[in-house]
C-alpha positions in Angstrom: 103.5 73.2 -48.6 100.4 74.4 -46.8 98.9 72.1 -44.3 95.5 73.8 -44.1 94.7 73.1 -47.8 94.9 69.3 -47.8 92.4 67.5 -49.9 91.9 64.6 -47.5 90.1 65.3 -44.2 89.1 63.1 -41.3 85.4 62.9 -40.7 83.3 61.2 -38.0 80.2 59.2 -39.1 77.3 58.8 -36.5 74.3 56.5 -36.7 71.2 58.6 -37.7 68.8 56.1 -36.2 70.3 56.2 -32.7 70.4 60.0 -32.8 66.8 60.3 -34.0 65.4 57.9 -31.4 67.6 59.3 -28.6 69.8 57.3 -26.3 67.7 54.9 -24.3 68.5 54.0 -20.8 69.0 50.4 -22.0 71.3 51.5 -24.8 75.0 51.9 -24.1 75.6 54.7 -26.5 75.7 55.9 -30.2 77.6 54.2 -32.9 80.4 56.3 -34.5 83.0 55.5 -37.2 86.1 57.5 -38.1 87.0 57.7 -41.8 88.6 60.0 -44.4 87.1 61.8 -47.4 88.5 63.8 -50.3 87.2 67.4 -49.9 87.5 68.2 -53.6 85.6 65.1 -54.9 82.9 65.1 -52.2 82.2 68.6 -51.0 78.8 67.7 -49.5 78.2 65.6 -46.4 79.1 61.9 -46.5 76.5 59.2 -45.8 77.4 55.5 -45.7 75.6 52.3 -44.7 77.5 50.8 -41.7 76.7 48.3 -39.0 75.3 49.8 -35.8 76.0 47.5 -32.8 73.3 49.3 -30.8 70.5 48.9 -33.4 71.8 45.4 -34.5 71.3 46.3 -38.1 73.0 48.1 -41.0 71.9 51.8 -40.8 72.8 55.0 -42.5 75.7 56.8 -40.7 76.0 60.6 -41.5 78.9 62.9 -41.2 79.0 65.1 -38.0 79.2 68.8 -38.2 82.6 70.1 -36.9 
């Protein structure tokens, strides 16, 4: 069985609002989540609404480019 052709891959989601505004000196960092997606069912980039502890709000988290 080939390991490189697996359907499920691990992806990292990053807050788009924190990245757009830049990391402020008051802020401690950028919110990131680790999840998995099925490469065959969702070939495009994944975007989910997750809670960002730095923005104190639910924001859109987009998939990072590897």
